[in-house]
Backbone as CSV, one residue per row, in Angstrom:
resi,resn,N_x,N_y,N_z,CA_x,CA_y,CA_z,C_x,C_y,C_z
1,MET,21.366,-8.295,-6.741,19.935,-8.224,-6.510,19.608,-8.660,-5.082
2,LYS,18.584,-8.036,-4.548,18.195,-8.364,-3.193,17.405,-9.660,-3.182
3,LYS,17.701,-10.514,-2.226,16.995,-11.783,-2.114,16.351,-11.889,-0.741
4,GLN,15.210,-12.542,-0.705,14.551,-12.856,0.551,14.366,-14.356,0.578
5,LEU,14.763,-14.998,1.685,14.694,-16.444,1.772,13.808,-16.838,2.931
6,LYS,13.030,-17.869,2.725,12.191,-18.402,3.780,12.541,-19.864,3.966
7,SER,12.647,-20.282,5.214,13.029,-21.654,5.510,11.894,-22.359,6.223
8,ILE,11.636,-23.578,5.821,10.593,-24.384,6.434,11.222,-25.646,6.980
9,ALA,11.105,-25.848,8.280,11.733,-26.988,8.929,10.682,-28.035,9.247
10,ALA,11.022,-29.306,9.066,10.079,-30.378,9.360,10.791,-31.522,10.039
11,LEU,10.078,-32.223,10.910,10.628,-33.410,11.542,10.051,-34.626,10.839
12,GLY,10.765,-35.088,9.832,10.329,-36.268,9.105,8.925,-36.106,8.570
13,ALA,8.051,-37.048,8.916,6.672,-37.001,8.435,5.764,-36.266,9.404
14,ALA,6.328,-35.457,10.273,5.532,-34.729,11.255,4.538,-33.812,10.568
15,THR,3.473,-33.498,11.267,2.431,-32.662,10.673,2.595,-31.199,11.027
16,MET,3.684,-30.824,11.677,3.882,-29.438,12.086,5.209,-28.956,11.544
17,LEU,5.222,-27.810,10.883,6.449,-27.239,10.365,6.595,-25.830,10.887
18,ALA,7.849,-25.436,11.190,8.111,-24.093,11.705,8.763,-23.251,10.628
19,LEU,8.502,-21.950,10.652,9.050,-21.026,9.662,10.037,-20.078,10.319
20,SER,11.114,-19.755,9.590,12.055,-18.760,10.077,12.747,-18.109,8.899
21,CYS,13.300,-16.933,9.131,13.997,-16.184,8.087,15.482,-16.529,8.151
22,VAL,16.086,-16.842,7.007,17.512,-17.146,6.985,18.144,-16.507,5.774
23,MET,19.442,-16.294,5.835,20.208,-15.812,4.702,21.436,-16.695,4.567
24,THR,21.495,-17.456,3.472,22.626,-18.348,3.262,23.054,-18.290,1.803
25,ALA,24.261,-18.740,1.551,24.746,-18.822,0.173,24.127,-20.036,-0.504
26,SER,23.819,-19.894,-1.784,23.208,-20.999,-2.524,24.239,-22.074,-2.821
27,ALA,23.808,-23.310,-2.750,24.674,-24.420,-3.113,24.609,-24.628,-4.613
28,GLU,25.314,-25.634,-5.096,25.289,-25.951,-6.522,23.859,-26.283,-6.947
29,VAL,23.439,-25.752,-8.081,22.082,-25.973,-8.561,21.960,-27.384,-9.113
30,VAL,20.913,-28.092,-8.693,20.731,-29.476,-9.111,19.849,-29.538,-10.349
31,SER,19.864,-30.675,-11.020,19.100,-30.872,-12.248,17.740,-31.468,-11.937
32,GLU,16.763,-31.133,-12.774,15.411,-31.640,-12.597,15.380,-33.138,-12.866
33,GLY,14.664,-33.853,-12.006,14.453,-35.278,-12.208,15.597,-36.176,-11.783
34,THR,16.677,-35.607,-11.236,17.830,-36.399,-10.807,17.728,-36.698,-9.316
35,LEU,17.958,-37.951,-8.942,17.930,-38.344,-7.544,19.246,-37.978,-6.872
36,TYR,19.155,-37.238,-5.775,20.337,-36.842,-5.015,20.269,-37.452,-3.619
37,THR,21.404,-37.953,-3.161,21.499,-38.512,-1.824,22.327,-37.573,-0.962
38,LEU,21.727,-37.057,0.091,22.395,-36.101,0.958,22.747,-36.757,2.283
39,PRO,23.956,-36.526,2.788,24.320,-37.096,4.082,23.584,-36.380,5.206
40,SER,23.190,-37.124,6.209,22.496,-36.533,7.338,22.847,-37.318,8.589
41,THR,22.740,-36.674,9.728,22.943,-37.369,10.994,21.717,-37.156,11.857
42,GLU,21.460,-38.096,12.737,20.296,-37.980,13.604,20.654,-38.479,14.997
43,THR,20.301,-37.706,16.001,20.492,-38.114,17.380,19.254,-38.845,17.855
44,VAL,19.426,-40.026,18.391,18.321,-40.892,18.756,18.269,-41.054,20.265
45,TYR,17.070,-40.997,20.835,16.876,-41.219,22.265,16.540,-42.680,22.525
46,ASP,17.280,-43.301,23.396,17.075,-44.702,23.737,16.666,-44.780,25.204
47,GLY,15.395,-45.116,25.429,14.918,-45.177,26.803,14.698,-46.602,27.284
48,ILE,15.412,-47.552,26.697,15.243,-48.960,27.063,15.633,-49.169,28.528
49,ASN,14.808,-49.921,29.244,15.046,-50.256,30.651,15.132,-49.009,31.525
50,GLY,14.508,-47.926,31.060,14.470,-46.732,31.878,15.778,-45.964,31.934
51,VAL,16.762,-46.359,31.133,18.061,-45.675,31.133,18.084,-44.678,29.978
52,GLU,18.253,-43.393,30.316,18.292,-42.377,29.277,19.659,-42.357,28.613
53,ASP,19.654,-42.515,27.299,20.927,-42.541,26.577,20.720,-41.907,25.199
54,PHE,21.491,-40.882,24.904,21.420,-40.242,23.604,22.634,-40.661,22.775
55,PHE,22.413,-41.069,21.570,23.531,-41.442,20.721,23.271,-40.970,19.303
56,GLU,24.298,-40.807,18.546,24.190,-40.253,17.202,24.365,-41.359,16.165
57,VAL,23.449,-41.371,15.205,23.507,-42.336,14.117,24.053,-41.632,12.892
58,GLU,25.140,-42.122,12.337,25.738,-41.505,11.155,25.188,-42.149,9.881
59,GLY,25.197,-41.363,8.816,24.920,-41.918,7.498,23.460,-42.146,7.174
60,ILE,22.549,-41.484,7.902,21.145,-41.558,7.513,20.969,-40.678,6.289
61,ASP,20.617,-41.273,5.174,20.598,-40.539,3.912,19.247,-39.899,3.648
62,LEU,19.303,-38.701,3.097,18.112,-37.996,2.639,18.145,-38.020,1.122
63,ARG,17.208,-38.734,0.499,17.191,-38.876,-0.952,16.086,-37.983,-1.519
64,VAL,16.476,-37.062,-2.365,15.566,-36.019,-2.856,15.608,-35.945,-4.376
65,THR,14.443,-35.821,-4.995,14.339,-35.568,-6.428,13.485,-34.321,-6.641
66,PHE,14.027,-33.310,-7.341,13.288,-32.093,-7.639,12.587,-32.212,-8.987
67,SER,11.439,-31.548,-9.095,10.764,-31.464,-10.383,9.872,-30.229,-10.395
68,ARG,9.410,-29.858,-11.589,8.459,-28.757,-11.717,7.050,-29.276,-11.980
69,GLU,6.889,-30.582,-11.933,5.579,-31.200,-12.023,5.493,-32.278,-10.945
70,ALA,4.297,-32.483,-10.428,4.109,-33.496,-9.390,4.369,-34.886,-9.958
71,THR,5.017,-35.732,-9.180,5.259,-37.112,-9.607,4.322,-38.080,-8.901
72,LEU,3.800,-37.702,-7.740,2.789,-38.509,-7.074,1.408,-38.015,-7.481
73,ASN,0.400,-38.831,-7.232,-0.957,-38.479,-7.623,-1.582,-37.572,-6.566
74,TRP,-1.687,-36.283,-6.894,-2.266,-35.318,-5.956,-3.761,-35.186,-6.132
75,TYR,-4.342,-35.837,-7.089,-5.781,-35.762,-7.340,-6.256,-34.326,-7.524
76,GLY,-5.386,-33.449,-8.039,-5.778,-32.076,-8.299,-5.808,-31.177,-7.086
77,TRP,-5.473,-31.686,-5.896,-5.582,-30.879,-4.686,-4.618,-29.706,-4.684
78,ASP,-3.427,-29.916,-5.202,-2.408,-28.873,-5.057,-2.727,-27.655,-5.903
79,LYS,-3.071,-27.836,-7.172,-3.270,-26.701,-8.065,-4.720,-26.221,-8.043
80,GLU,-5.638,-27.101,-8.442,-6.992,-26.650,-8.695,-7.740,-26.298,-7.417
81,GLN,-7.603,-27.091,-6.372,-8.355,-26.845,-5.157,-7.532,-26.124,-4.107
82,GLY,-6.251,-25.978,-4.342,-5.389,-25.381,-3.346,-4.746,-24.097,-3.780
83,ALA,-3.559,-24.218,-4.363,-2.785,-23.028,-4.661,-3.501,-22.061,-5.585
84,TYR,-4.224,-22.573,-6.578,-4.850,-21.681,-7.537,-6.081,-20.971,-6.972
85,THR,-6.486,-21.353,-5.775,-7.511,-20.587,-5.086,-7.035,-19.159,-4.854
86,TYR,-5.720,-18.997,-4.739,-5.140,-17.693,-4.447,-4.691,-16.964,-5.713
87,ASN,-5.131,-17.433,-6.874,-4.703,-16.817,-8.123,-5.125,-15.352,-8.179
88,GLU,-4.284,-14.514,-8.780,-4.559,-13.084,-8.919,-4.303,-12.679,-10.365
89,ASP,-5.134,-11.799,-10.888,-4.899,-11.266,-12.227,-3.547,-10.561,-12.256
90,GLY,-2.770,-10.815,-13.320,-1.466,-10.185,-13.446,-0.346,-10.929,-12.762
91,TYR,-0.652,-12.130,-12.211,0.354,-12.930,-11.523,0.391,-14.327,-12.141
92,GLU,1.486,-15.053,-11.916,1.605,-16.420,-12.394,2.330,-17.255,-11.352
93,TRP,2.115,-18.578,-11.425,2.684,-19.494,-10.434,4.018,-20.070,-10.897
94,ARG,4.966,-20.107,-9.982,6.208,-20.869,-10.158,6.254,-21.860,-8.998
95,TYR,6.573,-23.090,-9.283,6.522,-24.070,-8.207,7.590,-25.144,-8.378
96,ALA,7.878,-25.815,-7.288,8.846,-26.912,-7.301,8.373,-27.991,-6.349
97,TYR,8.581,-29.236,-6.745,8.268,-30.384,-5.912,9.564,-31.057,-5.478
98,ALA,9.542,-31.626,-4.304,10.660,-32.445,-3.847,10.096,-33.780,-3.391
99,THR,10.419,-34.832,-4.104,10.013,-36.175,-3.707,11.069,-36.730,-2.776
100,ILE,10.643,-37.151,-1.593,11.566,-37.618,-0.556,11.449,-39.129,-0.453
101,ASN,12.560,-39.808,-0.631,12.542,-41.268,-0.616,13.011,-41.867,0.697
102,SER,13.270,-41.024,1.671,13.570,-41.514,3.012,13.129,-40.446,3.995
103,ASN,13.239,-40.726,5.266,12.498,-39.899,6.196,13.301,-39.374,7.394
104,PRO,14.503,-38.856,7.191,15.133,-38.129,8.295,14.584,-36.708,8.351
105,LYS,15.218,-35.845,9.098,14.745,-34.464,9.209,15.227,-33.640,8.019
106,TYR,14.468,-32.616,7.696,14.821,-31.835,6.516,14.242,-30.435,6.636
107,TRP,14.730,-29.539,5.778,14.275,-28.145,5.714,14.057,-27.729,4.269
108,TRP,13.019,-26.914,4.025,12.846,-26.202,2.771,13.422,-24.801,2.934
109,GLU,13.879,-24.216,1.834,14.228,-22.802,1.820,13.883,-22.240,0.447
110,VAL,13.191,-21.116,0.415,12.774,-20.505,-0.836,13.383,-19.116,-0.953
111,SER,14.028,-18.855,-2.078,14.657,-17.560,-2.326,14.008,-16.920,-3.546
112,VAL,13.515,-15.682,-3.392,12.874,-14.956,-4.488,13.601,-13.631,-4.687
113,GLU,14.188,-13.444,-5.862,14.891,-12.197,-6.138,13.921,-11.027,-6.222
114,ASN,14.418,-9.859,-5.853,13.662,-8.603,-5.940,12.468,-8.558,-4.994
115,SER,12.483,-9.376,-3.950,11.332,-9.438,-3.062,11.618,-8.746,-1.730
116,SER,10.556,-8.301,-1.073,10.680,-7.651,0.233,9.321,-7.692,0.922
117,ASN,9.270,-7.145,2.134,8.018,-7.035,2.889,7.299,-8.370,3.043
118,TRP,8.043,-9.382,3.473,7.433,-10.689,3.688,6.593,-10.653,4.964
119,ASN,5.332,-11.006,4.860,4.419,-11.000,5.993,3.881,-12.395,6.248
120,TYR,4.046,-12.849,7.490,3.593,-14.170,7.887,2.070,-14.246,7.861
121,VAL,1.521,-15.307,7.261,0.070,-15.463,7.158,-0.427,-16.598,8.030
122,SER,0.181,-17.776,7.900,-0.321,-18.919,8.653,0.766,-19.954,8.831
123,GLU,0.531,-20.852,9.768,1.435,-21.977,9.953,1.230,-22.982,8.840
124,TYR,2.252,-23.823,8.666,2.204,-24.865,7.647,1.530,-26.082,8.272
125,GLY,0.220,-26.224,8.044,-0.487,-27.377,8.568,-0.655,-28.409,7.476
126,ILE,0.111,-29.468,7.524,0.084,-30.458,6.449,-1.146,-31.338,6.574
127,GLU,-1.847,-31.483,5.466,-2.913,-32.454,5.348,-2.640,-33.263,4.089
128,VAL,-3.251,-34.433,3.985,-3.064,-35.221,2.772,-3.653,-34.443,1.608
129,GLY,-2.811,-34.111,0.657,-3.269,-33.341,-0.480,-3.541,-31.887,-0.177
130,GLY,-3.175,-31.400,1.030,-3.505,-30.042,1.418,-2.400,-29.054,1.111
131,VAL,-2.762,-27.772,1.078,-1.784,-26.714,0.927,-2.047,-25.661,1.992
132,SER,-1.044,-24.824,2.250,-1.168,-23.766,3.236,-0.628,-22.468,2.663
133,HIS,-1.371,-21.388,2.861,-0.934,-20.042,2.469,-0.027,-19.528,3.577
134,LEU,1.272,-19.462,3.308,2.258,-19.210,4.352,2.651,-17.746,4.482
135,TYR,2.970,-17.096,3.373,3.462,-15.718,3.406,2.884,-14.912,2.258
136,ASP,2.751,-13.600,2.481,2.564,-12.613,1.423,3.845,-11.793,1.334
137,PHE,4.191,-11.337,0.135,5.373,-10.486,-0.003,5.217,-9.584,-1.211
138,LYS,6.148,-8.680,-1.369,6.096,-7.692,-2.450,7.276,-7.886,-3.381
139,VAL,7.037,-7.694,-4.684,8.097,-7.702,-5.691,8.013,-6.386,-6.465
140,VAL,9.167,-5.780,-6.739,9.215,-4.592,-7.578,9.774,-5.000,-8.934
141,GLN,8.968,-4.813,-9.977,9.333,-5.220,-11.326,9.247,-4.009,-12.251
142,ASN,10.390,-3.612,-12.797,10.446,-2.455,-13.703,9.798,-1.215,-13.094
143,GLY,10.071,-1.021,-11.808,9.572,0.150,-11.110,8.149,0.047,-10.614
144,VAL,7.464,-1.079,-10.900,6.077,-1.270,-10.474,6.050,-2.240,-9.294
145,GLU,5.311,-1.886,-8.248,5.201,-2.740,-7.079,4.068,-3.749,-7.260
146,TYR,4.356,-5.008,-6.919,3.355,-6.077,-6.939,3.243,-6.619,-5.509
147,PRO,2.256,-6.149,-4.740,2.196,-6.499,-3.321,1.468,-7.798,-3.016
148,LYS,0.884,-8.442,-4.021,0.055,-9.621,-3.766,0.782,-10.929,-4.050
149,CYS,2.098,-10.917,-4.049,2.846,-12.164,-4.237,2.630,-13.068,-3.025
150,LYS,2.699,-14.368,-3.252,2.389,-15.312,-2.186,3.331,-16.502,-2.198
151,LEU,3.530,-17.071,-1.020,4.230,-18.344,-0.865,3.233,-19.347,-0.300
152,ILE,3.051,-20.449,-1.041,2.126,-21.507,-0.650,2.924,-22.798,-0.491
153,GLY,2.608,-23.569,0.523,3.283,-24.845,0.708,2.288,-25.978,0.741
154,GLY,2.694,-27.152,0.304,1.797,-28.305,0.308,2.551,-29.597,0.518
155,ALA,1.812,-30.638,0.846,2.439,-31.927,1.096,1.485,-33.053,0.749
156,TYR,2.036,-34.150,0.315,1.255,-35.346,0.005,1.981,-36.553,0.563
157,ASP,1.242,-37.497,1.128,1.864,-38.768,1.478,0.890,-39.884,1.155
158,THR,1.416,-41.087,1.110,0.605,-42.229,0.707,-0.173,-42.829,1.867
159,GLU,0.000,-42.289,3.057,-0.630,-42.756,4.283,-0.089,-44.109,4.733
160,THR,0.143,-45.008,3.801,0.603,-46.339,4.174,2.104,-46.502,3.975
161,ASP,2.713,-45.611,3.222,4.139,-45.740,2.931,4.817,-44.402,3.151
162,PHE,5.312,-44.196,4.379,5.939,-42.924,4.711,7.384,-42.847,4.229
163,SER,7.829,-43.863,3.487,9.190,-43.806,2.953,9.248,-42.924,1.715
164,LYS,8.081,-42.535,1.179,8.069,-41.671,-0.001,7.063,-40.553,0.210
165,LEU,7.560,-39.367,0.426,6.728,-38.191,0.614,7.025,-37.197,-0.491
166,GLU,6.061,-36.348,-0.783,6.297,-35.303,-1.764,5.808,-33.971,-1.217
167,TYR,6.709,-33.000,-1.189,6.381,-31.671,-0.714,6.501,-30.683,-1.868
168,CYS,5.789,-29.572,-1.769,5.855,-28.593,-2.843,5.861,-27.183,-2.264
169,MET,6.455,-26.269,-3.014,6.416,-24.855,-2.704,5.927,-24.124,-3.947
170,PHE,4.903,-23.290,-3.805,4.369,-22.475,-4.887,4.699,-21.023,-4.601
171,VAL,5.139,-20.295,-5.600,5.387,-18.872,-5.454,4.591,-18.134,-6.523
172,LEU,3.744,-17.211,-6.097,2.942,-16.403,-7.009,3.670,-15.082,-7.249
173,VAL,4.083,-14.831,-8.489,4.865,-13.649,-8.841,4.234,-12.961,-10.047
174,PRO,4.641,-11.714,-10.373,4.053,-11.009,-11.514,4.257,-11.759,-12.825
175,VAL,3.271,-11.653,-13.711,3.399,-12.227,-15.046,4.640,-11.630,-15.722
176,GLY,5.478,-12.497,-16.299,6.694,-12.038,-16.951,7.835,-11.760,-16.007
177,TYR,7.699,-12.136,-14.748,8.751,-11.908,-13.743,10.079,-12.481,-14.228
178,ASP,11.143,-11.664,-14.224,12.427,-12.115,-14.758,13.467,-12.365,-13.678
179,GLY,13.032,-12.452,-12.430,13.960,-12.796,-11.356,14.009,-14.292,-11.127
180,ASP,15.109,-14.761,-10.569,15.247,-16.188,-10.288,14.549,-16.549,-8.972
181,ILE,14.098,-17.781,-8.910,13.543,-18.349,-7.678,14.272,-19.659,-7.423
182,THR,14.802,-19.817,-6.223,15.502,-21.060,-5.896,14.797,-21.750,-4.741
183,PHE,14.732,-23.067,-4.831,14.126,-23.904,-3.811,15.221,-24.826,-3.278
184,SER,15.620,-24.613,-2.040,16.691,-25.423,-1.457,16.124,-26.406,-0.441
185,PHE,16.757,-27.559,-0.378,16.343,-28.614,0.531,17.560,-29.035,1.340
186,PHE,17.412,-29.102,2.672,18.535,-29.414,3.558,18.250,-30.674,4.353
187,GLY,19.298,-31.436,4.597,19.208,-32.519,5.562,19.222,-31.932,6.961
188,GLY,18.848,-32.718,7.968,18.781,-32.208,9.325,19.437,-33.139,10.320
189,LYS,19.588,-32.638,11.531,20.124,-33.429,12.630,19.657,-32.815,13.934
190,LEU,19.916,-33.499,15.030,19.565,-32.984,16.339,20.823,-32.614,17.112
191,GLU,20.775,-31.475,17.778,21.839,-31.069,18.680,21.209,-30.575,19.963
192,ASN,21.607,-31.193,21.075,21.054,-30.818,22.379,19.534,-30.897,22.400
193,GLY,19.022,-31.917,21.722,17.590,-32.130,21.713,16.814,-31.241,20.777
194,GLU,17.496,-30.378,19.994,16.821,-29.487,19.071,17.219,-29.807,17.637
195,SER,16.262,-29.701,16.729,16.546,-29.940,15.322,17.299,-28.755,14.737
196,VAL,18.350,-29.028,14.020,19.122,-27.971,13.372,19.398,-28.374,11.927
197,ARG,19.561,-27.381,11.083,19.842,-27.653,9.681,21.284,-28.093,9.512
198,ASN,21.482,-29.085,8.662,22.817,-29.567,8.339,23.215,-28.975,6.987
199,ASP,24.032,-27.912,6.999,24.380,-27.222,5.756,25.218,-28.075,4.810
200,ASP,25.768,-29.175,5.306,26.520,-30.068,4.422,25.587,-30.908,3.558
201,ALA,24.301,-30.922,3.905,23.325,-31.698,3.147,22.329,-30.728,2.523
202,GLN,22.600,-30.307,1.303,21.762,-29.300,0.655,21.676,-29.548,-0.844
203,CYS,20.457,-29.390,-1.396,20.239,-29.351,-2.839,19.477,-28.077,-3.157
204,THR,19.844,-27.388,-4.218,19.162,-26.164,-4.624,18.686,-26.305,-6.057
205,PHE,17.389,-26.101,-6.245,16.754,-26.235,-7.556,16.348,-24.844,-8.026
206,LEU,16.807,-24.440,-9.206,16.586,-23.099,-9.732,15.459,-23.084,-10.749
207,ILE,14.512,-22.159,-10.573,13.542,-21.832,-11.607,13.906,-20.450,-12.100
208,SER,14.416,-20.372,-13.305,14.967,-19.132,-13.827,13.868,-18.221,-14.337
209,GLY,14.115,-16.915,-14.243,13.173,-15.943,-14.769,13.410,-15.603,-16.228
210,ASP,14.308,-16.318,-16.911,14.659,-15.965,-18.284,13.787,-16.665,-19.330
211,GLY,12.715,-17.283,-18.879,11.828,-17.978,-19.806,12.017,-19.476,-19.819
212,SER,12.992,-19.988,-19.084,13.233,-21.427,-19.083,12.286,-22.161,-18.146
213,SER,11.570,-21.419,-17.311,10.633,-22.053,-16.402,9.496,-22.701,-17.182
214,LEU,9.096,-23.873,-16.732,7.964,-24.555,-17.356,6.633,-24.047,-16.809
215,ASN,6.717,-23.200,-15.799,5.522,-22.836,-15.069,4.965,-21.495,-15.521
216,GLN,4.276,-21.507,-16.627,3.650,-20.296,-17.115,2.269,-20.142,-16.470
217,GLN,1.687,-18.980,-16.661,0.421,-18.703,-16.011,-0.651,-19.686,-16.478
218,GLN,-1.412,-20.190,-15.521,-2.512,-21.089,-15.824,-3.777,-20.561,-15.162
219,ALA,-4.884,-20.634,-15.875,-6.141,-20.148,-15.326,-6.634,-21.097,-14.244
220,ALA,-7.333,-20.543,-13.273,-7.941,-21.371,-12.246,-8.982,-22.283,-12.894
221,VAL,-9.033,-23.526,-12.460,-9.897,-24.531,-13.089,-11.017,-24.911,-12.129
222,PRO,-12.287,-24.944,-12.597,-13.382,-25.406,-11.731,-13.171,-26.865,-11.323
223,VAL,-13.760,-27.228,-10.192,-13.606,-28.579,-9.653,-14.976,-29.243,-9.556
224,TRP,-15.055,-30.493,-10.013,-16.313,-31.232,-9.927,-16.627,-31.574,-8.476
225,LYS,-17.888,-31.364,-8.083,-18.359,-31.745,-6.750,-19.659,-32.539,-6.900
226,GLU,-19.783,-33.634,-6.148,-20.973,-34.488,-6.233,-21.716,-34.494,-4.909
227,ASP,-23.064,-34.441,-4.970,-23.886,-34.640,-3.788,-25.051,-35.551,-4.168
228,SER,-26.059,-35.625,-3.324,-27.161,-36.557,-3.562,-27.980,-36.207,-4.801
229,GLN,-27.869,-34.958,-5.268,-28.643,-34.535,-6.435,-27.890,-34.685,-7.747
230,GLY,-26.576,-34.767,-7.682,-25.800,-34.897,-8.907,-24.469,-34.177,-8.840
231,TRP,-23.979,-33.790,-10.017,-22.656,-33.187,-10.131,-22.755,-31.689,-10.402
232,LYS,-21.865,-30.920,-9.746,-21.778,-29.480,-9.959,-20.305,-29.123,-10.197
233,LEU,-20.078,-27.958,-10.772,-18.714,-27.463,-10.996,-18.497,-26.238,-10.124
234,GLU,-17.588,-26.371,-9.145,-17.308,-25.271,-8.223,-16.117,-24.457,-8.710
235,ASN,-16.294,-23.155,-8.833,-15.205,-22.257,-9.187,-14.281,-22.036,-7.984
236,PRO,-13.041,-21.576,-8.234,-12.111,-21.322,-7.130,-12.628,-20.329,-6.096
237,ASP,-13.552,-19.430,-6.507,-14.077,-18.454,-5.553,-15.278,-18.977,-4.774
238,GLY,-15.643,-20.263,-4.980,-16.739,-20.865,-4.241,-18.077,-20.822,-4.951
239,SER,-18.187,-20.073,-6.037,-19.421,-20.045,-6.820,-19.487,-21.288,-7.706
240,TYR,-20.647,-21.477,-8.391,-20.816,-22.634,-9.252,-21.093,-22.197,-10.693
241,VAL,-20.671,-23.027,-11.628,-20.949,-22.779,-13.039,-22.427,-23.032,-13.283
242,VAL,-23.139,-22.065,-13.888,-24.569,-22.217,-14.161,-24.867,-21.775,-15.590
243,ASN,-25.899,-22.420,-16.174,-26.374,-22.055,-17.518,-25.226,-21.939,-18.517
244,ALA,-24.353,-22.943,-18.525,-23.172,-22.846,-19.386,-22.653,-24.232,-19.748
245,TRP,-22.009,-24.286,-20.917,-21.276,-25.477,-21.317,-19.887,-25.454,-20.673
246,TYR,-19.375,-26.653,-20.384,-18.025,-26.769,-19.840,-17.303,-27.895,-20.566
247,GLN,-16.098,-27.590,-21.082,-15.285,-28.616,-21.740,-14.192,-29.066,-20.795
248,SER,-14.148,-30.350,-20.526,-13.120,-30.894,-19.640,-11.739,-30.731,-20.268
249,PRO,-10.775,-30.120,-19.560,-9.434,-29.973,-20.126,-8.704,-31.302,-20.254
250,GLU,-9.141,-32.315,-19.514,-8.497,-33.632,-19.587,-9.013,-34.460,-20.760
251,SER,-10.362,-34.567,-20.878,-10.941,-35.451,-21.891,-11.386,-34.738,-23.151
252,GLY,-11.608,-33.408,-23.056,-12.128,-32.658,-24.191,-13.632,-32.794,-24.369
253,LEU,-14.310,-33.552,-23.487,-15.755,-33.748,-23.580,-16.494,-32.523,-23.052
254,TRP,-17.724,-32.322,-23.576,-18.532,-31.170,-23.211,-19.680,-31.585,-22.293
255,TYR,-19.954,-30.740,-21.273,-21.036,-30.958,-20.318,-21.823,-29.657,-20.180
256,TYR,-23.100,-29.797,-19.823,-23.910,-28.588,-19.630,-24.375,-28.511,-18.181
257,LEU,-24.142,-27.338,-17.557,-24.566,-27.086,-16.188,-25.808,-26.210,-16.226
258,GLY,-26.885,-26.673,-15.567,-28.166,-25.988,-15.638,-28.259,-24.776,-14.728
259,ALA,-29.479,-24.230,-14.629,-29.699,-23.014,-13.845,-29.443,-23.233,-12.359
260,ASP,-29.633,-24.472,-11.890,-29.371,-24.778,-10.482,-27.935,-25.223,-10.242
261,GLY,-27.119,-25.227,-11.307,-25.715,-25.596,-11.174,-25.426,-27.060,-11.413
262,TYR,-26.481,-27.887,-11.511,-26.248,-29.325,-11.676,-26.083,-29.695,-13.152
263,MET,-25.231,-30.683,-13.400,-24.988,-31.181,-14.749,-26.242,-31.869,-15.276
264,LEU,-26.638,-31.534,-16.517,-27.794,-32.166,-17.132,-27.425,-33.544,-17.682
265,THR,-28.344,-34.484,-17.589,-28.134,-35.834,-18.129,-29.406,-36.306,-18.817
266,ASN,-29.216,-37.138,-19.855,-30.339,-37.762,-20.580,-31.428,-36.756,-20.947
267,THR,-31.019,-35.658,-21.551,-32.000,-34.624,-21.874,-31.496,-33.740,-23.006
268,THR,-32.288,-32.746,-23.336,-31.903,-31.739,-24.316,-31.560,-30.448,-23.583
269,THR,-30.444,-29.870,-23.907,-30.019,-28.636,-23.249,-30.863,-27.459,-23.738
270,PRO,-30.889,-26.352,-23.006,-31.695,-25.189,-23.422,-31.371,-24.692,-24.822
271,ASP,-30.162,-24.930,-25.309,-29.813,-24.474,-26.660,-29.965,-25.583,-27.702
272,GLY,-30.645,-26.710,-27.321,-31.059,-27.694,-28.316,-30.122,-28.847,-28.573
273,TYR,-29.172,-29.130,-27.689,-28.251,-30.248,-27.888,-28.582,-31.395,-26.925
274,GLN,-28.225,-32.631,-27.352,-28.492,-33.811,-26.549,-27.280,-34.167,-25.682
275,VAL,-27.567,-34.546,-24.419,-26.520,-35.080,-23.541,-26.957,-36.448,-23.061
276,ASN,-25.989,-37.357,-22.880,-26.312,-38.723,-22.506,-26.399,-38.881,-20.973
277,GLY,-26.487,-40.135,-20.525,-26.642,-40.417,-19.103,-25.468,-39.986,-18.245
278,GLU,-24.313,-39.785,-18.868,-23.146,-39.303,-18.138,-22.950,-37.804,-18.309
279,GLY,-23.925,-37.157,-18.934,-23.851,-35.715,-19.100,-23.054,-35.245,-20.279
280,VAL,-22.556,-36.164,-21.105,-21.697,-35.816,-22.237,-22.533,-35.443,-23.451
281,TRP,-22.164,-34.373,-24.112,-22.811,-33.942,-25.369,-22.687,-35.047,-26.416
282,ILE,-23.836,-35.453,-26.976,-23.876,-36.461,-28.038,-23.668,-35.759,-29.370
283,GLN,-22.489,-35.925,-29.948,-22.160,-35.222,-31.190,-22.603,-36.024,-32.425
């Protein structure tokens, strides 16, 4: 099967990542939730006393844990306010997270079977809780072309503790897609002042197309927004929920959004039900 791979290079906790196309053999597939320590080397510049001296530090470890669910608190930024903004009918999300417990240089690489026509969309601009729409590509499934596939990248950090970062890659593929997707993570080093991938430091996490993926299609979820007038529910397309009941998927509680989009409180809804001061239906 034809594979297309995309590599994302980063300098530690830097806010700028570069993209390039690569073709490499996959390493041994790692298990979900297992901590892996990868060997890495880093060339360090020492400008003490004005003397330029470059030296190499051995044994800087890159500790990585893969998962299909976020382990840090993203506050909903990655899915509801980010990646799912790009949701398309007939497509579903496959994603992988890599929690980084140390901070040398590293690279992402994403491989999607049956894919082609990768088109660059934007640079990877990391923000706290932010995501970036990086590439569009095409997948051919059972003779049908799906041109709206997407690669989305995101990152989260604690701001105060850069020893633990979490990065994610989202891939939007056709519903029922039976091709494999692999997410590889590489350690890095510097050579001649340039960052290069260290192929000896690699973990590859497989999301299989045979139904073993935990990432089935999920509907885009409205997001609560508050202003001086109250609370509103913003849809992924930027519109607001109006004249409708909304059940929170987290708590199961019901709220009513009025004609102006604001949540009703301490009143009777147009269809005759009572809501309390927090907007919750009084059952």
